[in-house]
KOLGU-4560 file (N, C-alpha, C; in nm, 3 decimals, padded with zeros to 5 digits):
<recs>
<n_xx: 05.749 n_yy: 05.192 n_zz: -02.987 ca_xx: 05.692 ca_yy: 05.080 ca_zz: -02.924 c_xx: 05.616 c_yy: 05.109 c_zz: -02.806 mol: A seq: 1 type: MET>
<n_xx: 05.501 n_yy: 05.052 n_zz: -02.792 ca_xx: 05.412 ca_yy: 05.083 ca_zz: -02.679 c_xx: 05.440 c_yy: 04.983 c_zz: -02.568 mol: A seq: 2 type: ASP>
<n_xx: 05.476 n_yy: 05.046 n_zz: -02.445 ca_xx: 05.514 ca_yy: 04.968 ca_zz: -02.329 c_xx: 05.391 c_yy: 04.899 c_zz: -02.264 mol: A seq: 3 type: THR>
<n_xx: 05.277 n_yy: 04.953 n_zz: -02.270 ca_xx: 05.164 ca_yy: 04.889 ca_zz: -02.217 c_xx: 05.123 c_yy: 04.761 c_zz: -02.288 mol: A seq: 4 type: THR>
<n_xx: 05.144 n_yy: 04.764 n_zz: -02.413 ca_xx: 05.104 ca_yy: 04.635 ca_zz: -02.497 c_xx: 05.214 c_yy: 04.525 c_zz: -02.461 mol: A seq: 5 type: ALA>
<n_xx: 05.340 n_yy: 04.572 n_zz: -02.426 ca_xx: 05.448 ca_yy: 04.472 ca_zz: -02.405 c_xx: 05.426 c_yy: 04.420 c_zz: -02.257 mol: A seq: 6 type: LEU>
<n_xx: 05.381 n_yy: 04.509 n_zz: -02.160 ca_xx: 05.351 ca_yy: 04.462 ca_zz: -02.036 c_xx: 05.223 c_yy: 04.366 c_zz: -02.038 mol: A seq: 7 type: MET>
<n_xx: 05.121 n_yy: 04.403 n_zz: -02.114 ca_xx: 05.008 ca_yy: 04.313 ca_zz: -02.117 c_xx: 05.042 c_yy: 04.176 c_zz: -02.177 mol: A seq: 8 type: GLN>
<n_xx: 05.129 n_yy: 04.178 n_zz: -02.280 ca_xx: 05.155 ca_yy: 04.049 ca_zz: -02.330 c_xx: 05.257 c_yy: 03.966 c_zz: -02.239 mol: A seq: 9 type: SER>
<n_xx: 05.336 n_yy: 04.019 n_zz: -02.160 ca_xx: 05.418 ca_yy: 03.950 ca_zz: -02.057 c_xx: 05.323 c_yy: 03.896 c_zz: -01.949 mol: A seq: 10 type: LEU>
<n_xx: 05.222 n_yy: 03.972 n_zz: -01.912 ca_xx: 05.132 ca_yy: 03.929 ca_zz: -01.798 c_xx: 05.047 c_yy: 03.814 c_zz: -01.856 mol: A seq: 11 type: VAL>
<n_xx: 05.007 n_yy: 03.826 n_zz: -01.985 ca_xx: 04.922 ca_yy: 03.715 ca_zz: -02.040 c_xx: 05.005 c_yy: 03.591 c_zz: -02.054 mol: A seq: 12 type: LEU>
<n_xx: 05.138 n_yy: 03.605 n_zz: -02.092 ca_xx: 05.223 ca_yy: 03.485 ca_zz: -02.110 c_xx: 05.239 c_yy: 03.422 c_zz: -01.966 mol: A seq: 13 type: MET>
<n_xx: 05.264 n_yy: 03.502 n_zz: -01.866 ca_xx: 05.290 ca_yy: 03.448 ca_zz: -01.736 c_xx: 05.166 c_yy: 03.376 c_zz: -01.672 mol: A seq: 14 type: LEU>
<n_xx: 05.048 n_yy: 03.442 n_zz: -01.690 ca_xx: 04.923 ca_yy: 03.380 ca_zz: -01.652 c_xx: 04.895 c_yy: 03.245 c_zz: -01.718 mol: A seq: 15 type: VAL>
<n_xx: 04.926 n_yy: 03.239 n_zz: -01.852 ca_xx: 04.909 ca_yy: 03.121 ca_zz: -01.925 c_xx: 04.992 c_yy: 03.012 c_zz: -01.875 mol: A seq: 16 type: GLY>
<n_xx: 05.122 n_yy: 03.043 n_zz: -01.858 ca_xx: 05.220 ca_yy: 02.947 ca_zz: -01.815 c_xx: 05.180 c_yy: 02.891 c_zz: -01.673 mol: A seq: 17 type: MET>
<n_xx: 05.134 n_yy: 02.988 n_zz: -01.590 ca_xx: 05.087 ca_yy: 02.943 ca_zz: -01.455 c_xx: 04.971 c_yy: 02.848 c_zz: -01.464 mol: A seq: 18 type: LEU>
<n_xx: 04.885 n_yy: 02.888 n_zz: -01.549 ca_xx: 04.762 ca_yy: 02.795 ca_zz: -01.555 c_xx: 04.802 c_yy: 02.659 c_zz: -01.603 mol: A seq: 19 type: VAL>
<n_xx: 04.891 n_yy: 02.649 n_zz: -01.708 ca_xx: 04.939 ca_yy: 02.521 ca_zz: -01.760 c_xx: 05.015 c_yy: 02.441 c_zz: -01.657 mol: A seq: 20 type: VAL>
<n_xx: 05.092 n_yy: 02.517 n_zz: -01.581 ca_xx: 05.176 ca_yy: 02.446 ca_zz: -01.471 c_xx: 05.081 c_yy: 02.391 c_zz: -01.358 mol: A seq: 21 type: PHE>
<n_xx: 04.974 n_yy: 02.465 n_zz: -01.318 ca_xx: 04.881 ca_yy: 02.425 ca_zz: -01.222 c_xx: 04.807 c_yy: 02.307 c_zz: -01.269 mol: A seq: 22 type: ILE>
<n_xx: 04.755 n_yy: 02.303 n_zz: -01.404 ca_xx: 04.681 ca_yy: 02.206 ca_zz: -01.455 c_xx: 04.772 c_yy: 02.075 c_zz: -01.462 mol: A seq: 23 type: PHE>
<n_xx: 04.891 n_yy: 02.079 n_zz: -01.504 ca_xx: 04.973 ca_yy: 01.967 ca_zz: -01.504 c_xx: 05.009 c_yy: 01.901 c_zz: -01.378 mol: A seq: 24 type: MET>
<n_xx: 05.025 n_yy: 01.987 n_zz: -01.262 ca_xx: 05.041 ca_yy: 01.950 ca_zz: -01.133 c_xx: 04.918 c_yy: 01.861 c_zz: -01.090 mol: A seq: 25 type: GLY>
<n_xx: 04.794 n_yy: 01.922 n_zz: -01.112 ca_xx: 04.683 ca_yy: 01.856 ca_zz: -01.066 c_xx: 04.658 c_yy: 01.727 c_zz: -01.148 mol: A seq: 26 type: LEU>
<n_xx: 04.705 n_yy: 01.726 n_zz: -01.272 ca_xx: 04.687 ca_yy: 01.594 ca_zz: -01.350 c_xx: 04.780 c_yy: 01.483 c_zz: -01.285 mol: A seq: 27 type: LEU>
<n_xx: 04.899 n_yy: 01.527 n_zz: -01.252 ca_xx: 04.987 ca_yy: 01.429 ca_zz: -01.180 c_xx: 04.932 c_yy: 01.376 c_zz: -01.059 mol: A seq: 28 type: ILE>
<n_xx: 04.872 n_yy: 01.471 n_zz: -00.980 ca_xx: 04.825 ca_yy: 01.424 ca_zz: -00.850 c_xx: 04.712 c_yy: 01.330 c_zz: -00.864 mol: A seq: 29 type: VAL>
<n_xx: 04.618 n_yy: 01.358 n_zz: -00.964 ca_xx: 04.508 ca_yy: 01.277 ca_zz: -00.992 c_xx: 04.549 c_yy: 01.143 c_zz: -01.038 mol: A seq: 30 type: VAL>
<n_xx: 04.647 n_yy: 01.137 n_zz: -01.124 ca_xx: 04.687 ca_yy: 01.007 ca_zz: -01.179 c_xx: 04.760 c_yy: 00.927 c_zz: -01.067 mol: A seq: 31 type: VAL>
<n_xx: 04.829 n_yy: 00.983 n_zz: -00.984 ca_xx: 04.894 ca_yy: 00.900 ca_zz: -00.861 c_xx: 04.791 c_yy: 00.859 c_zz: -00.770 mol: A seq: 32 type: LYS>
<n_xx: 04.687 n_yy: 00.939 n_zz: -00.748 ca_xx: 04.582 ca_yy: 00.897 ca_zz: -00.665 c_xx: 04.504 c_yy: 00.778 c_zz: -00.718 mol: A seq: 33 type: LEU>
<n_xx: 04.486 n_yy: 00.784 n_zz: -00.857 ca_xx: 04.410 ca_yy: 00.676 ca_zz: -00.922 c_xx: 04.495 c_yy: 00.554 c_zz: -00.920 mol: A seq: 34 type: PHE>
<n_xx: 04.625 n_yy: 00.554 n_zz: -00.940 ca_xx: 04.706 ca_yy: 00.433 ca_zz: -00.925 c_xx: 04.705 c_yy: 00.378 c_zz: -00.789 mol: A seq: 35 type: LEU>
<n_xx: 04.716 n_yy: 00.469 n_zz: -00.690 ca_xx: 04.712 ca_yy: 00.422 ca_zz: -00.546 c_xx: 04.582 c_yy: 00.346 c_zz: -00.525 mol: A seq: 36 type: PHE>
<n_xx: 04.465 n_yy: 00.395 n_zz: -00.565 ca_xx: 04.341 ca_yy: 00.342 ca_zz: -00.545 c_xx: 04.336 c_yy: 00.214 c_zz: -00.624 mol: A seq: 37 type: MET>
<n_xx: 04.376 n_yy: 00.204 n_zz: -00.742 ca_xx: 04.372 ca_yy: 00.096 ca_zz: -00.828 c_xx: 04.449 c_yy: -00.035 c_zz: -00.767 mol: A seq: 38 type: ALA>
<n_xx: 04.571 n_yy: -00.003 n_zz: -00.726 ca_xx: 04.654 ca_yy: -00.100 ca_zz: -00.670 c_xx: 04.609 c_yy: -00.149 c_zz: -00.526 mol: A seq: 39 type: PHE>
<n_xx: 04.543 n_yy: -00.065 n_zz: -00.461 ca_xx: 04.491 ca_yy: -00.100 ca_zz: -00.329 c_xx: 04.371 c_yy: -00.178 c_zz: -00.340 mol: A seq: 40 type: ARG>
<n_xx: 04.279 n_yy: -00.153 n_zz: -00.433 ca_xx: 04.149 ca_yy: -00.234 ca_zz: -00.434 c_xx: 04.151 c_yy: -00.349 c_zz: -00.533 mol: A seq: 41 type: PHE>
<n_xx: 04.256 n_yy: -00.333 n_zz: -00.625 ca_xx: 04.254 ca_yy: -00.439 ca_zz: -00.733 c_xx: 04.410 c_yy: -00.490 c_zz: -00.738 mol: A seq: 42 type: PHE>
<n_xx: 04.453 n_yy: -00.554 n_zz: -00.647 ca_xx: 04.607 ca_yy: -00.597 ca_zz: -00.652 c_xx: 04.617 c_yy: -00.696 c_zz: -00.769 mol: A seq: 43 type: PRO>
<n_xx: 04.743 n_yy: -00.687 n_zz: -00.814 ca_xx: 04.785 ca_yy: -00.773 ca_zz: -00.932 c_xx: 04.791 c_yy: -00.920 c_zz: -00.886 mol: A seq: 44 type: ASP>
<n_xx: 04.722 n_yy: -00.999 n_zz: -00.965 ca_xx: 04.716 ca_yy: -01.145 ca_zz: -00.914 c_xx: 04.846 c_yy: -01.225 c_zz: -00.943 mol: A seq: 45 type: ALA>
<n_xx: 04.930 n_yy: -01.177 n_zz: -01.035 ca_xx: 05.055 ca_yy: -01.242 ca_zz: -01.067 c_xx: 05.159 c_yy: -01.233 c_zz: -00.944 mol: A seq: 46 type: GLU>
<n_xx: 05.146 n_yy: -01.125 n_zz: -00.864 ca_xx: 05.241 ca_yy: -01.111 ca_zz: -00.753 c_xx: 05.227 c_yy: -01.219 c_zz: -00.653 mol: A seq: 47 type: ASP>
<n_xx: 05.109 n_yy: -01.272 n_zz: -00.638 ca_xx: 05.086 ca_yy: -01.382 ca_zz: -00.526 c_xx: 05.125 c_yy: -01.514 c_zz: -00.576 mol: A seq: 48 type: LYS>
<n_xx: 05.139 n_yy: -01.545 n_zz: -00.711 ca_xx: 05.161 ca_yy: -01.671 ca_zz: -00.760 c_xx: 05.306 c_yy: -01.681 c_zz: -00.787 mol: A seq: 49 type: LYS>
<n_xx: 05.358 n_yy: -01.798 n_zz: -00.763 ca_xx: 05.505 ca_yy: -01.822 ca_zz: -00.803 c_xx: 05.496 c_yy: -01.899 c_zz: -00.943 mol: A seq: 50 type: THR>
<n_xx: 05.583 n_yy: -01.850 n_zz: -01.029 ca_xx: 05.591 ca_yy: -01.918 ca_zz: -01.168 c_xx: 05.695 c_yy: -02.023 c_zz: -01.170 mol: A seq: 51 type: VAL>
<n_xx: 05.666 n_yy: -02.136 n_zz: -01.209 ca_xx: 05.762 ca_yy: -02.252 ca_zz: -01.216 c_xx: 05.775 c_yy: -02.281 c_zz: -01.367 mol: A seq: 52 type: SER>
<n_xx: 05.893 n_yy: -02.312 n_zz: -01.396 ca_xx: 05.942 ca_yy: -02.347 ca_zz: -01.530 c_xx: 05.921 c_yy: -02.497 c_zz: -01.546 mol: A seq: 53 type: VAL>
<n_xx: 05.857 n_yy: -02.548 n_zz: -01.655 ca_xx: 05.846 ca_yy: -02.690 ca_zz: -01.685 c_xx: 05.974 c_yy: -02.740 c_zz: -01.729 mol: A seq: 54 type: ALA>
<n_xx: 06.020 n_yy: -02.861 n_zz: -01.689 ca_xx: 06.143 ca_yy: -02.912 ca_zz: -01.723 c_xx: 06.160 c_yy: -02.930 c_zz: -01.876 mol: A seq: 55 type: PRO>
<n_xx: 06.049 n_yy: -02.956 n_zz: -01.948 ca_xx: 06.052 ca_yy: -02.982 ca_zz: -02.101 c_xx: 06.088 c_yy: -02.850 c_zz: -02.164 mol: A seq: 56 type: ASN>
<n_xx: 06.059 n_yy: -02.734 n_zz: -02.109 ca_xx: 06.087 ca_yy: -02.616 ca_zz: -02.173 c_xx: 06.233 c_yy: -02.576 c_zz: -02.188 mol: A seq: 57 type: SER>
<n_xx: 06.322 n_yy: -02.637 n_zz: -02.092 ca_xx: 06.459 ca_yy: -02.616 ca_zz: -02.095 c_xx: 06.525 c_yy: -02.691 c_zz: -02.201 mol: A seq: 58 type: VAL>
<n_xx: 06.484 n_yy: -02.807 n_zz: -02.224 ca_xx: 06.548 ca_yy: -02.898 ca_zz: -02.331 c_xx: 06.456 c_yy: -02.904 c_zz: -02.450 mol: A seq: 59 type: ASN>
<n_xx: 06.497 n_yy: -02.849 n_zz: -02.569 ca_xx: 06.398 ca_yy: -02.853 ca_zz: -02.675 c_xx: 06.385 c_yy: -02.986 c_zz: -02.736 mol: A seq: 60 type: PRO>
<n_xx: 06.277 n_yy: -03.009 n_zz: -02.802 ca_xx: 06.248 ca_yy: -03.146 ca_zz: -02.867 c_xx: 06.353 c_yy: -03.173 c_zz: -02.969 mol: A seq: 61 type: ASP>
<n_xx: 06.384 n_yy: -03.297 n_zz: -02.996 ca_xx: 06.488 ca_yy: -03.335 ca_zz: -03.093 c_xx: 06.430 c_yy: -03.309 c_zz: -03.236 mol: A seq: 62 type: GLU>
<n_xx: 06.295 n_yy: -03.317 n_zz: -03.255 ca_xx: 06.247 ca_yy: -03.293 ca_zz: -03.384 c_xx: 06.254 c_yy: -03.135 c_zz: -03.428 mol: A seq: 63 type: ASN>
<n_xx: 06.242 n_yy: -03.056 n_zz: -03.323 ca_xx: 06.253 ca_yy: -02.901 ca_zz: -03.347 c_xx: 06.395 c_yy: -02.870 c_zz: -03.377 mol: A seq: 64 type: VAL>
<n_xx: 06.492 n_yy: -02.937 n_zz: -03.305 ca_xx: 06.632 ca_yy: -02.920 ca_zz: -03.337 c_xx: 06.672 c_yy: -02.967 c_zz: -03.472 mol: A seq: 65 type: VAL>
<n_xx: 06.622 n_yy: -03.076 n_zz: -03.513 ca_xx: 06.644 ca_yy: -03.131 ca_zz: -03.654 c_xx: 06.584 c_yy: -03.039 c_zz: -03.761 mol: A seq: 66 type: ALA>
<n_xx: 06.468 n_yy: -02.980 n_zz: -03.732 ca_xx: 06.395 ca_yy: -02.898 ca_zz: -03.831 c_xx: 06.482 c_yy: -02.762 c_zz: -03.850 mol: A seq: 67 type: ALA>
<n_xx: 06.528 n_yy: -02.715 n_zz: -03.742 ca_xx: 06.604 ca_yy: -02.588 ca_zz: -03.744 c_xx: 06.733 c_yy: -02.620 c_zz: -03.818 mol: A seq: 68 type: ILE>
<n_xx: 06.795 n_yy: -02.727 n_zz: -03.788 ca_xx: 06.922 ca_yy: -02.764 ca_zz: -03.844 c_xx: 06.913 c_yy: -02.777 c_zz: -04.006 mol: A seq: 69 type: ALA>
<n_xx: 06.794 n_yy: -02.839 n_zz: -04.040 ca_xx: 06.776 ca_yy: -02.866 ca_zz: -04.185 c_xx: 06.754 c_yy: -02.738 c_zz: -04.257 mol: A seq: 70 type: SER>
<n_xx: 06.682 n_yy: -02.638 n_zz: -04.196 ca_xx: 06.659 ca_yy: -02.513 ca_zz: -04.261 c_xx: 06.781 c_yy: -02.440 c_zz: -04.272 mol: A seq: 71 type: VAL>
<n_xx: 06.871 n_yy: -02.445 n_zz: -04.169 ca_xx: 06.996 ca_yy: -02.377 ca_zz: -04.176 c_xx: 07.082 c_yy: -02.436 c_zz: -04.281 mol: A seq: 72 type: LEU>
<n_xx: 07.082 n_yy: -02.567 n_zz: -04.299 ca_xx: 07.172 ca_yy: -02.630 ca_zz: -04.395 c_xx: 07.125 c_yy: -02.598 c_zz: -04.538 mol: A seq: 73 type: MET>
<n_xx: 06.992 n_yy: -02.583 n_zz: -04.560 ca_xx: 06.937 ca_yy: -02.553 ca_zz: -04.692 c_xx: 06.972 c_yy: -02.402 c_zz: -04.730 mol: A seq: 74 type: GLU>
<n_xx: 06.987 n_yy: -02.314 n_zz: -04.627 ca_xx: 07.024 ca_yy: -02.177 ca_zz: -04.661 c_xx: 07.158 c_yy: -02.154 c_zz: -04.699 mol: A seq: 75 type: LYS>
<n_xx: 07.243 n_yy: -02.244 n_zz: -04.664 ca_xx: 07.386 ca_yy: -02.236 ca_zz: -04.706 c_xx: 07.403 c_yy: -02.288 c_zz: -04.839 mol: A seq: 76 type: LYS>
</recs>
């Protein structure tokens, strides 16, 4: 077995892994920078509003309850 070919393949593998590692690190930094800029200049509008629940949404309509009950009775 030729040791120079083995050494060249190990060096090529390490260089390739280093390139991928650096690329992924730069990608993470760019995405975090983009998110920081996006949230700074375009804040989410829902954070400023308060969401209130309508009182009718808590108690279902009697017709809806009757329709559900009739469907359940037919399935039995």
